[in-house]
C-alpha positions as CSV (number, residue, x, y, z in Angstrom):
1,X,22.6,-51.1,-30.1
2,X,19.0,-52.0,-29.5
3,X,19.8,-53.2,-25.9
4,X,21.5,-49.9,-25.1
5,X,18.4,-47.9,-26.3
6,X,16.2,-50.1,-24.2
7,X,18.4,-49.5,-21.3
8,X,18.3,-45.7,-21.6
9,X,14.5,-45.8,-21.8
10,X,14.3,-47.7,-18.5
11,X,16.7,-45.4,-16.8
12,X,15.7,-41.7,-17.3
13,X,18.2,-40.4,-14.7
14,X,20.7,-39.4,-17.3
15,X,18.1,-37.6,-19.4
16,X,16.7,-35.7,-16.5
17,X,20.1,-34.7,-15.2
18,X,20.7,-32.9,-18.5
19,X,17.5,-31.0,-18.4
20,X,17.4,-27.3,-17.8
21,X,15.6,-26.0,-14.7
22,X,12.6,-24.9,-16.8
23,X,12.3,-28.3,-18.5
24,X,12.6,-30.1,-15.2
25,X,10.1,-27.8,-13.6
26,X,7.5,-28.5,-16.4
27,X,8.0,-32.2,-15.7
28,X,7.7,-31.9,-12.0
29,X,4.5,-29.8,-12.3
30,X,2.9,-32.6,-14.3
31,X,4.1,-35.4,-12.0
32,X,5.8,-34.3,-8.7
33,X,6.3,-38.0,-7.8
34,X,9.0,-38.4,-10.3
35,X,11.4,-36.7,-8.0
36,X,11.3,-39.7,-5.6
37,X,12.7,-42.0,-8.2
38,X,15.8,-39.9,-9.2
39,X,19.3,-40.3,-8.3
40,X,20.4,-38.5,-5.0
41,X,22.1,-35.6,-6.8
42,X,19.2,-35.0,-9.3
43,X,16.6,-35.5,-6.6
44,X,18.0,-32.7,-4.4
45,X,18.1,-30.4,-7.3
46,X,14.6,-31.3,-8.5
47,X,13.1,-30.9,-4.9
48,X,14.8,-27.6,-4.2
49,X,13.7,-26.2,-7.7
50,X,10.1,-27.4,-7.1
51,X,9.9,-25.8,-3.7
52,X,11.7,-22.5,-4.7
53,X,9.0,-21.8,-7.3
54,X,6.1,-22.5,-5.0
55,X,7.3,-21.2,-1.6
56,X,7.5,-17.5,-1.2
57,X,8.4,-17.3,2.5
58,X,12.1,-16.8,3.6
59,X,14.1,-20.0,4.4
60,X,16.7,-19.1,7.0
61,X,19.4,-20.7,9.1
62,X,19.1,-20.1,12.9
63,X,21.9,-18.3,14.7
64,X,21.0,-18.9,18.4
65,X,22.6,-19.5,21.7
66,X,20.6,-22.7,22.0
67,X,23.1,-25.4,21.2
68,X,20.3,-27.9,20.3
69,X,18.7,-25.5,17.7
70,X,21.8,-23.5,16.5
71,X,22.3,-24.0,12.7
72,X,18.8,-25.5,12.2
73,X,16.9,-24.4,9.2
74,X,13.4,-22.7,9.5
75,X,10.6,-21.3,7.5
76,X,6.8,-20.9,7.5
77,X,3.9,-22.5,5.7
78,X,0.1,-22.0,5.5
79,X,-2.1,-24.8,6.9
80,X,-5.8,-24.2,6.6
81,X,-5.1,-20.5,6.3
82,X,-3.0,-20.3,9.4
83,X,0.8,-19.6,9.4
84,X,2.8,-22.6,10.9
85,X,6.6,-22.6,11.7
86,X,8.6,-25.4,10.2
87,X,12.1,-26.2,11.6
88,X,14.5,-28.9,10.5
89,X,18.1,-29.8,11.4
90,X,19.5,-29.5,8.0
91,X,18.6,-27.6,4.7
92,X,18.0,-30.8,2.9
93,X,15.5,-32.1,5.5
94,X,13.7,-28.8,5.3
95,X,13.4,-29.0,1.5
96,X,12.3,-32.5,1.7
97,X,9.5,-31.5,4.1
98,X,8.4,-28.6,1.9
99,X,8.6,-30.7,-1.2
100,X,6.2,-33.3,0.4
101,X,4.0,-30.6,1.6
102,X,3.5,-28.8,-1.7
103,X,3.4,-31.9,-3.8
104,X,0.6,-33.3,-1.7
105,X,-1.2,-30.1,-1.8
106,X,-2.1,-30.3,-5.4
107,X,-2.4,-26.6,-6.4
108,X,-4.9,-27.3,-9.1
109,X,-7.4,-27.6,-6.2
110,X,-6.4,-24.5,-4.4
111,X,-9.3,-22.2,-3.4
112,X,-9.3,-18.5,-4.0
113,X,-8.4,-17.8,-0.4
114,X,-5.5,-20.3,-0.6
115,X,-4.0,-18.5,-3.5
116,X,-4.8,-15.1,-2.0
117,X,-2.8,-16.0,1.1
118,X,0.2,-17.0,-1.0
119,X,-0.2,-13.8,-3.1
120,X,-0.2,-11.7,0.1
121,X,3.0,-13.3,1.3
122,X,4.6,-12.8,-2.2
123,X,3.7,-9.0,-2.0
124,X,5.0,-8.7,1.5
125,X,8.3,-10.3,0.5
126,X,8.4,-7.9,-2.5
127,X,8.4,-5.0,-0.1
128,X,4.8,-3.9,0.0
129,X,3.9,-2.0,3.2
130,X,1.9,-3.5,6.0
131,X,-0.8,-0.9,5.5
132,X,-1.2,-2.0,1.9
133,X,-1.3,-5.7,3.1
134,X,-4.0,-4.8,5.6
135,X,-6.0,-3.1,2.8
136,X,-5.7,-6.3,0.7
137,X,-7.0,-8.3,3.6
138,X,-9.9,-5.9,4.2
139,X,-11.0,-6.2,0.5
140,X,-10.7,-10.0,0.9
141,X,-13.4,-9.9,3.5
142,X,-15.9,-8.2,1.1
143,X,-15.8,-11.1,-1.4
144,X,-18.6,-13.7,-1.3
145,X,-17.6,-16.7,0.8
146,X,-18.9,-19.0,-1.9
147,X,-16.3,-17.5,-4.3
148,X,-13.5,-17.4,-1.7
149,X,-13.9,-21.1,-0.8
150,X,-14.2,-22.2,-4.4
151,X,-11.4,-23.8,-6.5
152,X,-9.6,-20.9,-8.2
153,X,-9.5,-22.5,-11.6
154,X,-13.4,-23.1,-11.5
155,X,-14.3,-19.5,-10.8
156,X,-16.1,-17.9,-13.8
157,X,-16.5,-14.4,-15.1
158,X,-20.3,-14.7,-14.8
159,X,-20.0,-15.6,-11.1
160,X,-17.8,-12.5,-10.4
161,X,-20.1,-10.2,-12.3
162,X,-23.3,-11.6,-10.6
163,X,-21.6,-11.1,-7.2
164,X,-20.6,-7.5,-8.0
165,X,-24.0,-6.5,-9.2
166,X,-26.2,-8.3,-6.7
167,X,-24.0,-8.0,-3.5
168,X,-20.9,-5.8,-3.6
169,X,-22.4,-2.8,-5.3
170,X,-25.7,-2.9,-3.3
171,X,-23.6,-2.0,-0.3
172,X,-23.3,1.5,-1.4
173,X,-19.5,1.6,-2.2
174,X,-18.1,4.4,-4.2
175,X,-16.3,4.1,-7.6
176,X,-12.8,4.2,-6.0
177,X,-13.7,1.0,-4.0
178,X,-15.0,-0.9,-7.1
179,X,-11.8,0.1,-8.9
180,X,-9.6,-1.2,-6.1
181,X,-11.6,-4.4,-5.9
182,X,-11.3,-5.1,-9.6
183,X,-7.5,-4.5,-9.3
184,X,-7.1,-7.0,-6.5
185,X,-9.2,-9.6,-8.3
186,X,-7.2,-9.3,-11.4
187,X,-3.9,-9.4,-9.5
188,X,-4.9,-12.7,-7.7
189,X,-5.9,-14.4,-10.9
190,X,-2.8,-13.2,-12.8
191,X,-0.7,-14.6,-9.9
192,X,-2.6,-17.9,-10.1
193,X,-1.8,-18.1,-13.9
194,X,1.9,-17.5,-13.3
195,X,1.9,-20.4,-10.8
196,X,-0.2,-22.6,-13.3
197,X,-2.9,-22.8,-10.7
198,X,-5.5,-21.5,-13.2
199,X,-5.2,-20.9,-16.9
200,X,-7.3,-17.8,-17.4
201,X,-8.2,-14.6,-15.6
202,X,-12.1,-14.3,-15.3
203,X,-11.7,-10.8,-14.0
204,X,-9.7,-9.5,-16.9
205,X,-12.7,-8.3,-19.0
206,X,-14.6,-6.9,-16.1
207,X,-14.3,-3.1,-16.6
208,X,-14.9,-0.3,-14.2
209,X,-17.0,1.4,-16.8
210,X,-19.4,-1.6,-16.9
211,X,-20.5,-1.0,-13.3
212,X,-19.6,2.6,-12.4
213,X,-23.4,3.6,-12.8
214,X,-24.3,1.3,-9.9
215,X,-21.8,2.9,-7.5
216,X,-22.6,5.4,-4.9
217,X,-22.0,8.5,-7.0
218,X,-22.6,11.0,-4.2
219,X,-19.6,13.2,-3.5
220,X,-18.9,15.8,-1.0
221,X,-19.0,19.4,-2.3
222,X,-15.5,21.0,-2.3
223,X,-16.5,23.3,0.4
224,X,-17.3,20.2,2.6
225,X,-13.9,18.7,2.2
226,X,-11.7,21.9,2.5
227,X,-11.5,24.5,5.2
228,X,-12.9,27.8,4.3
229,X,-10.9,31.0,4.7
230,X,-12.9,31.9,7.9
231,X,-12.2,28.4,9.3
232,X,-8.5,28.6,8.6
233,X,-8.4,32.0,10.3
234,X,-10.1,30.5,13.4
235,X,-7.6,27.7,13.5
236,X,-4.6,30.1,12.9
237,X,-5.7,32.4,15.7
238,X,-6.0,29.4,18.1
239,X,-2.7,27.9,17.2
240,X,-0.8,31.2,17.5
241,X,-2.1,31.5,21.1
242,X,-1.1,27.9,21.8
243,X,2.5,28.7,20.8
244,X,4.1,26.3,23.3
245,X,2.5,23.3,21.7
246,X,4.3,21.5,18.8
247,X,0.9,20.3,17.4
248,X,-0.2,23.9,17.1
249,X,3.0,24.6,15.1
250,X,2.4,21.7,12.9
251,X,-1.1,22.8,12.0
252,X,0.2,26.4,11.1
253,X,2.8,24.9,8.7
254,X,0.1,22.5,7.2
255,X,-2.2,25.3,6.3
256,X,0.7,27.2,4.7
257,X,2.3,24.3,2.7
258,X,-0.4,21.7,2.1
259,X,2.1,19.0,3.4
260,X,0.8,15.6,4.4
261,X,0.6,14.5,8.0
262,X,3.5,12.0,7.7
263,X,5.7,14.5,5.9
264,X,5.2,17.2,8.6
265,X,5.9,14.8,11.6
266,X,9.1,13.5,9.8
267,X,10.4,17.1,8.9
268,X,13.9,17.8,10.2
269,X,15.7,21.1,10.7
270,X,18.2,20.2,8.0
271,X,15.3,20.1,5.5
272,X,14.8,23.8,5.8
273,X,17.2,26.1,4.0
274,X,17.4,29.4,2.0
275,X,13.7,30.0,2.0
276,X,12.5,26.6,1.0
277,X,11.3,23.3,2.6
278,X,12.7,20.1,1.2
279,X,10.1,17.3,1.5
280,X,11.6,13.9,0.9
281,X,10.6,11.7,3.8
282,X,7.5,10.6,5.8
283,X,6.5,9.0,9.1
284,X,4.4,5.9,8.5
285,X,2.4,3.6,10.8
286,X,3.3,-0.1,10.8
287,X,0.3,-2.1,12.1
288,X,0.5,-5.1,14.5
289,X,1.0,-8.2,12.4
290,X,2.0,-11.9,12.6
291,X,5.6,-10.7,12.7
292,X,5.2,-7.5,14.7
293,X,4.1,-8.0,18.3
294,X,2.8,-4.4,18.4
295,X,2.2,-1.4,16.1
296,X,4.8,1.3,15.8
297,X,5.9,4.4,13.7
298,X,8.9,4.5,11.6
299,X,10.5,7.0,9.0
300,X,11.1,6.2,5.3
301,X,13.1,8.1,2.9
302,X,10.3,8.7,0.3
303,X,7.0,10.5,0.2
304,X,3.6,8.9,-0.5
305,X,3.8,9.5,-4.3
306,X,7.5,8.5,-4.6
307,X,7.4,5.0,-2.9
308,X,7.9,3.1,-6.1
309,X,9.6,5.8,-8.1
310,X,11.7,8.1,-5.9
311,X,12.6,11.4,-7.4
312,X,14.3,13.2,-4.5
313,X,11.2,14.6,-3.1
314,X,9.9,18.2,-3.7
315,X,10.5,21.8,-2.7
316,X,8.0,24.1,-1.1
317,X,8.6,27.9,-0.9
318,X,8.4,29.5,2.6
319,X,5.8,32.3,2.8
320,X,5.7,35.0,5.5
321,X,3.0,33.1,7.4
322,X,4.9,29.9,7.1
323,X,8.0,31.5,8.5
324,X,6.1,32.7,11.5
325,X,5.0,29.1,12.1
326,X,8.6,27.7,11.7
327,X,9.9,30.4,14.0
328,X,7.3,29.3,16.6
329,X,8.5,25.7,16.1
330,X,12.1,26.8,16.5
331,X,11.3,28.1,20.0
332,X,9.7,25.0,21.2
333,X,11.1,23.7,24.6
334,X,14.0,21.1,24.3
335,X,16.5,20.2,21.6
336,X,15.9,17.9,18.7
337,X,16.8,17.4,15.0
338,X,13.1,17.4,14.2
339,X,11.2,20.7,13.6
340,X,8.2,19.5,15.6
341,X,9.1,17.8,18.8
342,X,8.4,17.3,22.5
343,X,10.6,18.8,25.3
344,X,12.5,15.6,25.5
345,X,13.4,15.8,21.7
346,X,11.0,13.0,20.6
347,X,9.3,13.9,17.3
348,X,5.4,14.3,17.3
349,X,3.6,11.2,16.0
350,X,1.0,11.4,13.3
351,X,-1.8,10.0,15.5
352,X,-1.1,12.6,18.3
353,X,-1.3,15.5,15.8
354,X,-4.5,14.2,14.2
355,X,-6.1,13.9,17.6
356,X,-5.1,17.5,18.4
357,X,-6.6,18.7,15.1
358,X,-9.9,16.8,15.6
359,X,-10.2,18.3,19.1
360,X,-9.6,21.9,18.0
361,X,-12.0,21.7,15.1
362,X,-14.7,20.3,17.5
363,X,-14.1,23.1,20.0
364,X,-14.3,25.8,17.2
365,X,-17.4,24.3,15.7
366,X,-15.7,23.3,12.5
367,X,-17.2,20.3,10.7
368,X,-14.1,19.1,8.9
369,X,-11.4,17.7,11.1
370,X,-8.7,16.2,8.9
371,X,-5.4,17.5,7.6
372,X,-6.2,16.7,4.0
373,X,-8.6,19.7,4.1
374,X,-5.5,22.0,4.4
375,X,-4.1,20.4,1.2
376,X,-7.4,21.1,-0.7
377,X,-7.6,24.6,0.6
378,X,-3.9,25.3,-0.2
379,X,-4.4,24.0,-3.7
380,X,-7.3,26.5,-4.1
381,X,-5.1,29.3,-2.9
382,X,-2.5,28.3,-5.6
383,X,-5.2,28.5,-8.2
384,X,-6.3,32.0,-7.1
385,X,-2.7,33.1,-7.2
386,X,-2.5,32.0,-10.9
387,X,-0.2,29.0,-10.3
388,X,-0.7,26.6,-13.2
389,X,-1.5,22.8,-12.9
390,X,2.1,21.6,-13.4
391,X,3.5,24.0,-10.8
392,X,0.7,23.0,-8.3
393,X,1.6,19.4,-8.7
394,X,5.2,20.1,-8.1
395,X,4.4,21.8,-4.8
396,X,1.8,19.4,-3.5
397,X,3.5,16.2,-4.7
398,X,1.0,14.4,-6.8
399,X,0.0,13.9,-10.4
400,X,-1.9,16.2,-12.7
401,X,-4.7,13.6,-12.9
402,X,-5.0,13.5,-9.1
403,X,-5.0,17.3,-8.9
404,X,-7.8,17.7,-11.3
405,X,-9.9,14.9,-9.9
406,X,-9.6,15.6,-6.1
407,X,-8.2,19.2,-5.6
408,X,-9.5,21.6,-8.3
409,X,-12.2,23.8,-7.0
410,X,-15.6,24.6,-8.6
411,X,-17.5,25.6,-5.5
412,X,-19.7,28.4,-4.5
413,X,-16.6,30.7,-3.6
414,X,-15.3,30.6,-7.1
415,X,-18.8,30.9,-8.6
416,X,-19.3,34.1,-6.5
417,X,-16.1,35.5,-8.0
418,X,-17.5,34.8,-11.5
419,X,-20.8,36.5,-10.4
420,X,-18.9,39.6,-9.2
421,X,-16.9,39.8,-12.3
422,X,-20.0,39.5,-14.5
423,X,-21.8,42.1,-12.3
424,X,-18.9,44.6,-13.1
425,X,-19.5,44.4,-16.9
426,X,-21.5,47.1,-18.7
427,X,-24.7,46.0,-20.3
428,X,-24.3,45.9,-24.0
429,X,-27.4,46.0,-26.3
């Protein structure tokens, strides 16, 4: 009996083979080298499990006309921050290579940038858009190089606070930029904790309220970020005269509906029916990346506010002026499924329309030159028409909080209305 117990102690293969994946993973995280001493069957299972947890990039089998490479297995890894292709003849050979790579690269010594790169790949594989990935990368560049190159588990809350106060906030960033930076920092450290690369989140207790007073608190007056009634009339007159141009038709509909640029350029004739416009798709820009040789535009079946939680879009009523604009679009040269199109049927691209809008505003001496100013102005018109907050959110396609923060007017035009009303009162002693 004693001899059998000693034999079992010297040969752990049977015990390990009976372990669950979670139990085996804990063991491998402590000592990855144990996998090399296991039996062939347990070794393959252990290595694949170890790699699957650490490797976020796709592992695929090649289907190619090249007879020497057809059936090979391929993936990517990061070496010194740069993406590298790894290709092996069999799946087992590829996982052996990845196991050696990750076990030698002790994650406990990963820097902030190392973990950030893995985090970005994870987000991309989870379906985050390339524009969001690009934004993450942009914020990464703002972080102090001393923090970025430091071991993730050794970064302290005091270091982050000192950098924010003495560097980041001195650059004049606004409150929204600070909020986004804190969100990204917390996300990277939370990701590191899940991977057992670090054991606490030093950004967790750094609150926006702690540093909001140090942000650039200057904000544009509402009249500076919205077209005035006079400016809209100038643009409307110009567009009605330019009635053969699809860009002009887009602008007319924008001022009558408050639709976003991507929603306008993706609008199809089937979306217009019975006096209403159904808004449920948008045109988005996909920038050039490591996987895209060049930037391009594509359509997606959700609007900006429904990317994560689709609700079928929203409905916008067609007013008299909006119908005039849609009739103008319907008379454009060429045939297309799109409302706004070129003579050959191609839809208008976002960038093309925005360029047209900027040029027209410059020609007419209008200081604002972005489509968002139509949304703000349209929201103001809804307020003046007595449309309540919930109804405005339904038409514009955003939350009540966003509406109150960015769209509600308290400018001189409304103050003048108050003045006129007060002037009409009889003096009472």
